N, C-alpha and C positions, 0 to 999 in steps of 0.2 A: 166381543161378538163371537170370537172363535171358541172361547172356553165355555160360555154359557148358552150360546146359540139362541138368543131371544127371538120371539116372534111378535107381531104387531099387537097381540092381545096382552102380553106380559106387562104387569105393573111393576115399575122399577122405583126403588128408593135409593137416593143418593145422599149419604150422610157426610156432611162436612164440606159443603160448597163455600165459595168465597165471593164476596161482593166486589168484583173487579171487572173491568172492561176487557181484560186479557182473556180471550177465548181459550187459550191454552191452559189457563188455570182451572177451567171447568170444561175439560175436553169431552167429557161424556155428553153433556148437553149440546156442545158445539157439533158433535159428529153423529149423535144417535139419530136413526131415521124416524123414530116415533117419539119426539120430545113431549108430546101431549100425554104420554103414559108415564112420565117421570114426576116424582115428588121429590123436591130438593129440600134438605134440612140444613139450616144454619143457626148459629147461636144468636144472631142479631138480624133485624130487618135488612133486606138486601135490595134496595131500589135499583142499583145499577144492574145487578143480575136479572131482576125481573124485567127491566127494559130490554136487555139483550136477549132474553129467552122468554118471551111472553106466553109461550105455550106450556111452560113448565109450572107446575103447582108448587108454591113455596110455603114451607112451614118453619116457623121459628121455634126451635126446641133443642134440647141437649141430647146428643146421640146416646148418652148413657141412661136416658129415661125417655124413651120415645112414646108419643101419645097415640100409638096405633095398636090394633089388635093382633092376635096371633095369626101369622101367615096372611096378613092383610096384603102383602106384596109377594110377587113371584121371584123377584131378584133384588138383593141388597148389594149396594156398591159403596165402597169407601176407599178412597185413594189418598195415601200419604197423610192420614189423619190420626191414626191410632198412636203414633209415636208422640203426639202432642197432648194427649188427654190426661197424663199423670202417671201414677204408680201402676204396677202390674194389676192391682185390684181394679183400678179405674179402667184400665184397658180391657180387663175381663168383663166389666159391666157393659162396655160398648159392644164387644163381640156377642155377649149374651143377648142383648137387645136386638142386634141384627139377626141373629139366629131365631129369636122368638118371632119376629115380625115378618121375616122373609124366608121363603122356601129354599132358595139358593142364595149363596153369599159369595161375594168377591171382595177381599180385603188385601190391599197392597201397601207395602212400606219399604223404605230403603233398608238394605241389609246391613245390620250392625257389624257383620263380620268383614265387610268391605273396608279396606284401610283408610279411605277418605270419606268423611261424612259430607253428604251433599248440602247440608244446611250451612255448615261453617266453612267447608272446603279445607279444613285442617286435617292432616294425616295423623292417624293413631290417637288423637286426643280423646275420642269417644270410647276408647278402650280403657282409659284410666279410671280408678275409683272415683265415685261421684264427687267427693269433696275436692279432690285434686283437679278433677276435670273442670269443675266450675271455676276454680281459681285460674286455671290456664285460659279458659274462655274469656274471663275478664281481662287478663293480661293482653290478649290479642284483640280486644275490642268487640268481642262476640258475647257480651254479657246477656243479651236478650235470649240466648239459648241455654243459659245456666238454670239449674234447678230442674227437678224431675217433672214438674208441672208444665215446663216449656218443651223439653225434649227428653224422651226416654226411649232410646233406640232398641230394636228387637232383632234377634237372630231368628232363623226359621224355627228352631225348637221352641223359642219363647212364644212365637206367634201361635203355633199349634197347641201349646199347653193352655192357651186362653179359651179354647173352645170347650163347651160343656161335654161331659162324658157321653159317649154314644153317638156323637155327631161325626159323620164321615168327612174327613178333611184330607185334602192333598195339597202339596206345595208345588207351585210352578215358579221357576227361576228365570229371570232375565239376566243375561250374561254379556259381559264385555271382555274380550280377550280371554275367555274361559273363566272369568271371575264373576260371581253373582253380585249384581249391583242392586237388584230389587227382588223381593220375595212376595209372592202372591199366594194367599190361602183361598182355596175354593172349597165350599162346603155345601152339603145337602142336609137339610133339616128333617125331611119327612120320609126318607127312605135310605136304606143302606145299599150302596152300589156293590156290584159283584167284585170278586177278587181280581177279575181280569180287567177291571177298569171300565170306562165308558167311551164308546166310539173310538177305541184304539188309543186313548190317551193314557197317561200314567195311572197306575193303580192307586187306590185310596188307602189311607191309614186312619185308624180310629184315634181320636184325640186322647183317649184314655190310655 
């Protein structure tokens, strides 16, 4: 709400919702003042989600190939999804689709530079080379996170490089004790912000 300042007319696309009764898992829908303006995208039918959020329009689709037109939405939102879609190329496909379909984009992900991975709660393991990392995850009973298709963490520089050339991107950091735990990329697809930034917020940097 603070970073994108939506209004009641804005059309919002939320890519990567989950079919659960835990409202915290889909906190955008739980707290957004105009849920009827949200279109939620998931990989499978979501009867629990639809029952909990009846005003939200639900579409079953892959975020890497969205069935929407260019700039069909004003705001694209994707929270803690991009690290689960596969390789950097697959992650780039998700970002490209969000930028194509939404005028403004908000993508967040845990910071791979933080020493503890929030999925496994294991320190430093996500810094290991992929093959060794997967082996250690199986040793600790965390095999469901092994493999690039299940978990592929990103640092801020990795996330920014996923955006198409010419898109204005800025990184917002959530910190705990001065250390960045979550990185958020906010992007504008249809205009280039000025060098001074917008509304007093940090300046933007081109993804190129």
